[in-house]
C-alpha positions in Angstrom: -65.7 48.3 139.7 -64.2 48.9 143.1 -62.4 52.0 144.5 -58.9 50.7 143.8 -59.4 50.0 140.1 -61.1 53.4 139.8 -58.0 55.0 141.2 -55.9 53.6 138.4 -58.4 54.6 135.8 -58.8 58.2 137.1 -55.2 58.9 137.5 -53.8 56.9 134.6 -50.6 56.5 136.7 -48.2 53.8 135.5 -45.6 54.8 138.1 -47.3 54.2 141.4 -44.2 52.5 142.7 -41.8 55.4 142.0 -40.0 57.3 144.8 -41.3 54.8 147.4 -38.5 55.6 149.8 -40.0 59.1 150.3 -43.4 57.6 151.2 -44.7 56.8 154.6 -43.9 53.3 155.6 -46.4 50.8 157.0 -45.2 47.7 158.9 -46.2 44.1 158.3 -48.3 43.8 161.5 -50.6 46.6 160.4 -50.7 45.1 156.8 -51.8 41.7 158.2 -54.6 43.2 160.3 -55.9 45.2 157.3 -55.8 42.2 155.0 -57.7 40.1 157.5 -60.3 42.9 158.0 -60.8 43.1 154.2 -61.3 39.3 154.2 -63.8 39.6 157.1 -65.8 42.3 155.2 -65.7 40.2 151.9 -63.6 42.9 150.2 -60.9 42.8 147.5 -57.5 44.0 146.7 -56.1 45.1 143.3 -53.3 43.0 141.7 -51.2 45.0 139.2 -49.2 43.6 136.3 -46.9 45.6 134.0 -46.1 45.1 130.3 -42.3 45.1 130.0 -42.3 46.6 126.5 -45.1 49.1 126.6 -45.0 50.0 130.3 -48.7 49.7 130.6 -50.5 48.3 133.6 -53.3 45.7 133.8 -55.2 45.1 137.0 -57.4 42.4 138.5 -59.4 42.1 141.7 -58.7 39.3 144.1 -60.1 38.3 147.5 -57.5 38.0 150.2 -57.7 34.8 152.4 -56.9 34.8 156.1 -53.2 35.3 156.7 -51.0 34.7 159.8 -47.4 35.7 159.1 -45.5 35.9 155.8 -47.8 34.3 153.2 -50.9 35.6 151.5 -53.2 33.6 149.3 -55.9 35.4 147.1 -58.7 34.1 145.0 -59.5 35.7 141.7 -62.8 37.4 141.3 -62.6 37.3 137.5 -64.0 34.3 135.7 -61.6 31.6 134.6 -59.8 31.9 131.3 -58.0 35.2 131.8 -54.5 33.7 132.4 -53.6 34.2 128.7 -53.9 37.9 129.2 -50.9 37.7 131.6 -48.5 35.9 129.2 -47.1 39.3 128.1 -47.2 40.9 131.6 -45.1 40.7 134.8 -46.4 40.9 138.4 -45.8 44.4 139.7 -47.5 44.9 143.1 -50.8 45.0 144.8 -52.9 47.8 146.3 -55.4 47.9 149.1 -57.1 50.7 151.1 -58.8 51.2 154.5 -61.0 53.9 153.1 -58.5 56.7 153.9 -55.0 55.3 153.1 -53.9 53.8 149.8 -51.3 51.2 150.5 -48.9 49.7 147.9 -47.3 46.3 148.7 -44.3 45.1 146.7 -44.6 41.4 147.5 -42.7 38.4 146.1 -44.8 36.2 143.8 -45.0 32.6 145.0 -47.4 31.1 142.5 -50.3 31.9 140.2 -53.1 29.7 138.7 -56.5 30.1 137.1 -58.1 30.2 140.6 -55.5 31.9 142.9 -52.4 33.9 143.4 -49.9 33.6 146.3 -47.3 36.0 147.8 -44.6 36.3 150.3 -45.3 39.5 152.2 -42.5 42.1 152.8 -41.6 43.6 156.2 -42.7 47.0 155.1 -45.1 48.5 152.5 -45.9 52.1 151.5 -48.7 54.6 152.0 -49.2 56.3 148.7 -51.9 58.7 149.7 -54.1 59.7 152.5 -57.6 61.1 152.0 -58.9 63.8 154.3 -62.3 62.1 154.3 -63.0 58.4 154.1 -64.9 57.1 151.1 -67.7 54.5 151.5 -68.8 52.0 148.9 -72.4 52.2 147.8 -74.8 49.8 146.1 -78.2 50.2 144.5 -78.3 54.0 144.7 -79.6 55.4 141.3 -78.2 58.6 140.0 -79.6 61.2 137.6 -76.7 63.4 136.2 -78.3 66.5 134.7 -76.6 69.3 132.8 -78.3 71.7 130.3 -81.5 69.7 130.0 -79.7 66.4 129.4 -80.1 63.5 131.8 -77.5 60.7 132.1 -78.5 57.8 134.3 -76.3 55.6 136.4 -75.4 54.5 139.9 -73.5 55.9 142.9 -70.2 54.0 143.4 -68.9 55.5 146.5 -69.3 58.7 148.5 -67.8 60.8 151.2 -69.1 63.9 153.0 -67.2 66.1 150.6 -67.3 64.3 147.3 -68.6 61.2 145.5 -68.0 59.0 142.6 -70.7 58.0 140.1 -70.8 55.8 137.0 -73.3 56.9 134.3 -74.2 55.6 130.8 -74.6 57.5 127.5 -77.6 56.0 125.7 -77.6 56.8 122.0 -78.0 59.4 120.7 -76.5 60.8 123.9 -72.8 61.6 123.9 -70.5 62.5 126.7 -69.3 65.3 124.4 -72.5 67.0 125.6 -71.0 67.3 129.1 -69.1 70.6 129.7 -66.7 69.8 132.6 -66.3 73.5 133.4 -70.0 73.9 134.2 -71.8 72.6 137.2 -74.1 69.6 137.0 -77.2 68.8 139.0 -77.2 65.4 140.8 -80.1 63.4 142.2 -79.7 60.2 144.3 -82.7 58.0 144.7 -83.6 54.5 145.7 -86.8 52.6 144.7 -89.0 54.7 147.1 -87.5 58.1 147.7 -85.2 60.9 146.5 -82.3 60.8 149.0 -80.3 63.8 147.8 -80.2 66.5 145.1 -77.8 69.3 144.6 -75.5 71.3 142.4 -72.0 69.8 141.9 -68.8 70.6 140.1 -66.8 68.0 138.1 -63.4 67.2 139.7 -62.3 64.3 137.5 -63.7 61.9 134.8 -62.6 58.9 132.8 -62.5 58.9 129.0 -64.8 56.0 128.3 -67.3 56.5 125.5 -70.4 54.6 126.7 -69.9 54.3 130.5 -68.1 57.0 132.3 -67.0 57.6 135.8 -67.2 61.1 137.4 -65.9 62.4 140.7 -68.1 65.2 141.8 -68.0 67.8 144.6 -71.1 69.6 146.0 -71.0 73.3 145.4 -72.8 74.2 148.7 -72.2 73.1 152.3 -75.3 75.1 153.3 -78.7 73.8 152.1 -81.4 75.5 154.2 -84.7 73.6 153.9 -87.1 76.2 155.2 -87.4 80.0 155.1 -85.1 81.5 157.8 -86.9 82.5 160.9 -86.0 85.4 163.3 -87.5 83.5 166.2 -85.9 80.1 166.0 -86.7 77.1 168.1 -84.9 77.1 171.5 -81.9 74.8 171.6 -80.8 72.9 174.7 -77.6 71.2 175.7 -78.8 68.1 177.6 -76.9 66.1 180.2 -76.7 63.3 179.5 -76.8 64.0 175.8 -79.0 61.8 173.5 -77.6 60.1 170.5 -78.9 59.8 167.0 -79.0 56.4 165.4 -79.9 55.6 161.8 -79.0 53.4 158.9 -77.2 55.5 156.4 -79.3 55.7 153.2 -76.3 55.5 150.9 -74.1 52.9 152.6 -76.7 50.9 154.6 -74.3 51.1 157.6 -75.5 51.9 161.2 -74.4 55.4 162.3 -74.4 56.5 165.9 -73.5 60.1 166.8 -73.9 62.2 170.0 -76.3 65.2 169.9 -74.6 68.5 170.8 -77.8 70.5 171.2 -81.4 69.8 170.5 -84.6 71.7 169.8 -88.1 70.9 168.6 -87.2 71.6 165.0 -83.7 70.1 164.7 -80.3 69.4 166.3 -76.6 69.7 166.0 -74.1 66.8 165.9 -70.3 66.6 165.5 -68.2 64.0 163.7 -64.5 63.7 162.9 -63.6 65.0 159.5 -61.8 61.9 158.3 -64.8 59.6 159.1 -67.6 62.1 158.4 -70.7 60.7 156.6 -73.2 63.6 156.8 -73.6 65.1 153.3 -75.6 68.4 153.3 -78.9 67.9 151.5 -79.1 64.2 152.4 -82.5 63.0 153.5 -82.7 60.3 156.2 -86.2 58.9 156.2 -85.9 57.1 159.6 -83.7 58.4 162.4 -84.0 57.8 166.1 -83.1 60.3 168.8 -82.2 57.9 171.6 -82.2 59.2 175.2 -81.9 55.8 176.9 -82.7 52.2 176.2 -86.2 52.0 174.8 -86.7 55.7 175.1 -86.2 57.1 171.6 -88.0 59.4 169.2 -88.4 58.6 165.5 -88.3 61.3 162.9 -87.5 62.1 159.2 -84.6 64.5 158.8 -82.4 66.3 156.4 -78.8 67.5 156.8 -78.8 71.2 156.1 -75.3 72.5 156.8 -71.8 71.3 157.5 -68.9 73.4 159.0 -65.3 72.3 159.5 -64.1 73.4 163.0 -60.8 73.8 164.7 -58.4 71.0 165.4 -58.6 69.4 168.8 -56.0 66.8 169.8 -54.7 66.7 166.2 -58.2 65.8 165.0 -60.3 68.0 162.8 -64.1 67.7 163.3 -67.2 69.1 161.6 -70.5 70.4 163.0 -73.6 69.4 161.1 -77.0 71.0 161.5 -79.9 68.6 161.0 -83.5 69.8 160.6 -86.6 67.6 161.3 -88.8 67.2 158.2 -91.5 65.2 159.8 -92.4 63.4 163.0 -95.4 61.5 164.2 -97.6 63.9 166.2 -97.4 61.6 169.2 -93.6 61.7 169.0 -93.8 65.5 169.0 -95.5 65.3 172.4 -92.6 63.2 173.8 -90.0 65.5 172.4 -91.7 68.8 173.4 -92.6 67.3 176.8 -89.0 66.7 177.5 -87.8 70.1 176.2 -90.4 72.1 178.0 -89.4 70.4 181.2 -85.8 71.3 180.5 -86.8 75.0 180.1 -89.1 75.0 183.1 -89.5 72.0 185.4 -93.1 73.1 186.2 -94.2 73.1 182.5 -95.9 69.9 181.2 -97.1 68.9 177.7 -99.9 66.4 177.5 -99.2 64.9 180.9 -101.6 62.6 182.5 -104.0 64.9 184.4 -106.2 64.0 187.3 -109.5 65.2 185.7 -111.1 65.8 189.1 -108.2 68.2 190.0 -108.6 69.8 186.5 -112.3 70.5 187.0 -111.7 71.9 190.5 -109.0 74.2 188.9 -111.5 75.4 186.2 -114.1 76.3 188.9 -111.6 77.9 191.3 -110.1 80.1 188.7 -113.5 81.3 187.5 -112.9 79.9 184.0 -116.2 78.1 184.6 -118.3 81.0 185.9 -121.9 80.7 187.1 -123.5 81.6 183.8 -121.3 79.3 181.8 -122.0 76.5 184.3 -125.8 77.1 183.9 -125.4 76.2 180.3 -123.2 73.2 181.1 -124.8 71.5 184.0 -127.4 69.5 182.2 -124.7 67.8 180.2 -122.1 67.6 182.9 -121.7 63.8 182.6 -120.9 64.2 178.8 -118.4 66.9 179.7 -116.7 64.5 182.1 -116.6 61.7 179.6 -115.1 63.9 176.9 -112.4 65.2 179.2 -111.6 61.8 180.5 -110.8 60.8 176.9 -108.8 64.0 176.2 -106.6 64.0 179.3 -106.1 60.3 179.8 -105.9 58.9 176.3 -104.1 62.0 174.8 -105.5 61.7 171.3 -103.5 63.2 168.5 -106.3 65.7 167.6 -105.7 67.6 170.9 -102.8 69.0 172.9 -102.8 70.4 176.4 -100.2 72.4 178.3 -100.1 72.6 182.1 -98.2 74.7 184.6 -98.1 72.6 187.8 -96.3 73.2 191.1 -96.0 70.5 193.7 -98.9 68.6 192.2 -101.2 71.6 192.0 -102.4 72.9 188.6 -101.8 76.6 188.3 -102.1 77.2 184.6 -103.7 75.5 181.6 -104.2 76.0 177.9 -105.1 73.5 175.1 -105.4 73.3 171.4 -107.6 71.1 169.2 -107.3 70.3 165.5 -110.9 70.9 164.4 -110.3 71.7 160.7 -108.1 69.9 158.2 -105.1 72.2 158.7 -106.3 74.5 161.5 -105.8 74.2 165.3 -108.0 76.1 167.7 -106.5 77.6 170.9 -108.9 77.5 173.8 -109.4 76.9 177.6 -106.7 79.3 178.7 -107.0 79.6 182.5 -104.7 80.3 185.4 -104.9 80.6 189.2 -105.6 84.2 190.3 -102.7 84.3 192.7 -100.1 83.8 190.0 -102.0 84.6 186.7 -99.4 86.9 185.3 -96.8 84.1 185.7 -98.6 80.8 185.1 -101.0 82.2 182.5 -98.1 83.6 180.5 -96.0 80.4 180.9 -98.7 78.1 179.4 -99.4 80.7 176.6 -95.7 80.7 175.8 -95.7 76.9 175.9 -98.3 76.7 173.1 -96.4 79.3 171.1 -93.3 77.3 171.4 -95.1 74.1 170.3 -96.4 76.0 167.3 -93.0 77.4 166.4 -91.3 74.0 166.7 -93.8 71.8 164.8 -96.0 73.9 162.5 -93.9 73.1 159.4 -94.2 69.4 159.8 -96.9 67.7 157.6 -98.1 65.4 160.3 -99.0 68.4 162.5 -101.4 69.8 159.9 -101.0 73.3 161.2 -101.2 75.8 158.4 -103.4 78.0 160.6 -103.8 78.7 164.3 -107.1 80.3 165.5 -109.0 81.2 168.6 -112.3 82.8 169.5 -112.3 85.7 172.0 -114.7 88.3 173.3 -113.5 91.9 172.5 -114.6 93.0 176.0 -112.2 90.5 177.5 -109.1 92.5 178.2 -106.3 89.9 178.1 -107.2 88.1 174.8 -108.2 91.3 173.1 -104.8 92.8 173.9 -102.9 89.7 172.9 -104.7 88.4 169.9 -106.6 91.4 168.8 -103.5 93.6 169.3 -101.4 91.2 167.3 -103.8 91.4 164.3 -103.9 95.2 164.5 -100.1 95.4 164.8 -99.4 93.1 161.8 -102.1 94.8 159.8 -102.0 92.3 156.9 -105.1 90.3 156.6 -103.5 87.4 154.7 -101.0 87.0 157.6 -103.2 87.5 160.6 -106.9 88.4 160.5 -109.9 88.9 162.8 -113.6 88.5 162.0 -116.4 89.1 164.4 -119.6 87.0 164.8 -122.8 87.8 166.7 -123.4 84.9 169.1 -126.8 83.8 170.3 -128.4 80.5 171.4 -131.2 79.2 169.2 -133.8 77.1 171.0 -134.6 73.7 169.6 -138.4 73.9 169.8 -141.3 72.2 168.2 -142.4 75.5 166.6 -142.5 75.1 162.8 -140.7 77.7 160.8 -141.2 77.8 157.1 -138.9 79.3 154.4 -140.5 81.7 151.9 -141.6 79.9 148.7 -138.9 81.6 146.7 -136.2 80.3 149.1 -134.5 76.9 149.2 -131.9 75.4 151.6 -129.7 72.9 149.7 -126.3 71.2 149.9 -123.5 73.7 149.1 -121.8 73.2 145.7 -118.2 74.3 144.8 -119.5 77.2 142.8 -121.3 78.5 145.9 -117.9 78.7 147.7 -116.4 80.5 144.8 -119.1 83.2 145.2 -118.6 83.2 149.0 -114.9 83.9 148.4 -115.8 86.9 146.3 -118.1 88.2 149.0 -115.6 87.6 151.8 -112.7 89.2 150.0 -114.8 92.3 149.5 -116.1 92.2 153.1 -113.0 91.2 155.0 -110.1 89.8 152.9 -108.9 87.7 155.8 -108.1 84.0 156.4 -111.5 82.7 157.6 -112.5 80.7 154.5 -109.1 79.0 154.3 -108.9 78.2 158.0 -112.5 76.9 158.2 -112.2 74.7 155.1 -114.6 76.8 153.1 -112.7 76.2 149.9 -114.1 74.5 146.8 -111.2 72.0 146.6 -111.9 70.5 150.0 -115.7 70.8 150.2 -116.2 67.1 150.6 -113.0 66.3 152.5 -113.8 64.1 155.5 -110.5 62.7 156.5 -110.4 64.5 159.8 -113.9 63.3 160.7 -112.8 59.8 160.1 -109.8 60.3 162.4 -112.1 61.6 165.1 -114.3 58.5 164.7 -111.3 56.2 164.9 -110.4 57.8 168.2 -113.9 57.5 169.7 -114.8 61.2 169.2 -117.5 62.9 167.1 -116.9 65.4 164.3 -119.4 66.0 161.5 -119.7 68.9 159.2 -122.4 69.8 156.7 -122.6 72.8 154.4 -125.8 74.3 153.2 -126.6 77.1 150.8 -129.6 79.4 151.2 -130.7 80.4 147.7 -133.4 82.5 146.1 -134.1 81.9 142.4 -130.7 80.2 142.2 -129.0 83.3 143.7 -126.8 82.5 146.7 -128.0 84.4 149.8 -126.2 82.6 152.7 -123.8 79.7 153.4 -124.4 77.8 156.6 -121.9 75.5 158.2 -123.2 72.9 160.7 -120.5 71.6 163.0 -121.2 68.7 165.3 -118.8 67.4 167.9 -118.7 66.0 171.4 -120.3 68.3 173.9 -117.6 69.9 175.8 -114.8 69.5 173.3 -114.9 73.3 173.5 -116.6 74.5 176.7 -118.4 77.3 174.9 -119.6 74.7 172.4 -118.0 76.7 169.5 -117.1 73.4 167.9 -120.6 72.2 168.2 -122.5 75.1 166.7 -123.8 76.6 163.5 -121.8 79.3 161.5 -124.0 81.5 159.3 -122.5 83.7 156.7 -125.0 86.1 155.1 -124.1 87.3 151.6 -127.2 89.3 150.9 -128.4 91.2 153.9 -131.5 92.6 152.1 -133.1 89.3 150.9 -132.6 87.3 154.1 -135.0 88.4 156.8 -134.7 87.3 160.4 -137.6 85.0 159.9 -135.9 83.4 156.9 -132.8 83.0 159.1 -134.8 81.4 161.9 -136.6 79.1 159.5 -133.2 77.9 158.2 -131.9 77.3 161.7 -135.1 75.5 162.7 -134.6 73.1 159.7 -131.0 72.4 160.7 -131.7 72.0 164.5 -132.4 68.3 163.9 -128.6 67.7 163.8 -128.2 68.6 167.4 -129.1 66.8 170.7 -128.9 69.9 173.0 -131.9 72.2 173.5 -130.0 75.4 172.8 -127.8 75.5 169.7 -125.0 78.1 169.6 -125.2 80.3 166.5 -122.3 82.4 165.2 -123.7 85.0 162.7 -121.5 86.9 160.2 -121.4 89.8 159.6 -122.4 91.4 162.8 -123.9 94.3 160.9 -126.6 92.0 159.6 -127.7 91.1 163.1 -127.8 94.7 164.0 -129.7 95.8 160.9 -132.3 93.0 161.4 -132.6 93.7 165.1 -131.6 90.1 166.0 -131.0 89.8 169.7 -127.6 88.4 170.4 -125.8 87.9 173.7 -122.2 88.7 172.8 -119.6 89.2 170.1 -117.1 86.4 169.4 -114.1 87.5 167.4 -112.3 84.8 165.3 -108.5 85.4 165.3 -106.5 83.4 162.7 -102.7 83.3 162.2 -101.1 82.0 159.0 -98.2 80.0 160.3 -96.0 81.1 157.4 -95.7 84.4 159.3 -95.0 83.2 162.8 -92.1 85.7 163.1 -94.5 88.6 163.0 -96.6 87.1 165.8 -93.7 86.2 168.0 -92.2 89.7 167.6 -95.4 91.3 168.7 -95.7 88.9 171.7 -92.1 89.4 172.6 -92.5 93.1 172.7 -95.8 92.9 174.5 -94.6 90.7 177.3 -91.2 92.3 177.7 -92.8 95.8 178.0 -95.4 94.5 180.4 -93.6 91.8 182.4 -94.6 93.3 185.7 -98.2 94.2 184.6 -101.1 91.7 184.6 -102.0 92.1 180.9 
């Protein structure tokens, strides 16, 4: 049933043609153009007949044929055999609409048959009403109409950005008497694959039908925030030239093209005229393109989150609509962030193609690769070069790098790598000595901005951000260690310290005590580990390092690495004595050089019982696991540090693992903002 017939049903108005002289007049030229457009679109008009005795109206749909001057022929859309219905009726008028205006035409009837009806068109016709916002016809959109635990099902008939019309059925024993028109209803739009919209609505009008009923509904809210509000929001930019958004509207299947007013990594703002607006707050658009130029566009999934009517300009009212990005392929994130970071600072680059020779020179010149570190690296230098060629030329989605570069010279660098299912590791922070306080902070703020923009997207897989730092290193201890101390909530931001030492892969045979076994870790072991860690620290380490029972055998990330030509393997072992858990050992294997300190290619040891695990038992366990590694010296991270001290285990340094839960990024950014603003002239 089309929009015109619905008008008759909803208003039950048998006097549409009364007081016509007071209505706005429409000339025949405009009428002809509108009729031809309706024909072009395959649309219909509504032919009305009146009963002379009972003054009731009966209406039929007809398809207008092309018309030139005075005559109009229409073909009936109803099946043949309805003519007898008209024996007691007299032709009255016909109605048509352009989506905004409802136009009544009092034409002269020329002829009528089972197939068609013909008119002579008048010089003027009348505009009966003018909607503020255009309605759009819809097909195939399913509707769930919910009130007080009752669900009526049906279809969306038409919609506008401020209201919509649905048709639902009452399936016995359901009754429309169950619907309270004074109370709000909850509406869900969906197609075969997805939910497109859900929201609370109020009932504006309804028909009186008993089995199939039409409702006109109006959303209660124009603000539908998708995410928890943030104090530190993504930076928005007005670009020139401005990009456009292009998408197929999920309700009408029509192409929409709107100019972007401002853009950030997490969303954007667009404007549209009120009378033709199509952006309904809450609507999800599964595929939208932000187009900057021909063949330069970024695809994403979005949701309209707010709509605000603005002042009148040139006699046209417009609305501003905020749109948030729900998801975006991680490689598309690089394209968007690369553009926005350049807008903010033309010397800032995201995952740009880097001359690896220039990068290695930069690492040596800045002292990031110092003599002792290079002494550990030099035997594997070709493997390092191979790994970095893949990372900085192929730009795989498991890694991101941020570069501050001036006139072709690298002055600052930082990178992140996704090494656990939902955890990214920040590492390789370096800057030229001459401008460290500038370039070093710029790249650090770049990675912070990337985190702030994209951590909420599923494709980013960034529930946690982590880094290892040495407490005796002034800068990271003040930045990351200071942040954890300032927040002082271990479930938001935590630090845990490990004793680090290299374990030589030798032919010497170490044997476990007869009462000890080293076996594959089981989910129950990780439950016990959780109890120990909560008592010992209460931080985020087990969550961030995938030491949870539910994901003990998850290897999706390892498969991604393999598909990209990288190596990532993980094995968990439990050291037990008489079935009692004494330690959990995580063996991580990756490409040499993925992390320059090889902290992604090392063994993490967590000792639960410091009394029953002697240093010899520890060394025997490490000796058994050394077979997984190619290098002669295997990095060991031992937790807790107190165990190493009590057992007089010689270790080279302390590595502190800092972890941020990205649900609480505001606390991190507030600390960093205060730190850098108070120390902007000091080399931190």
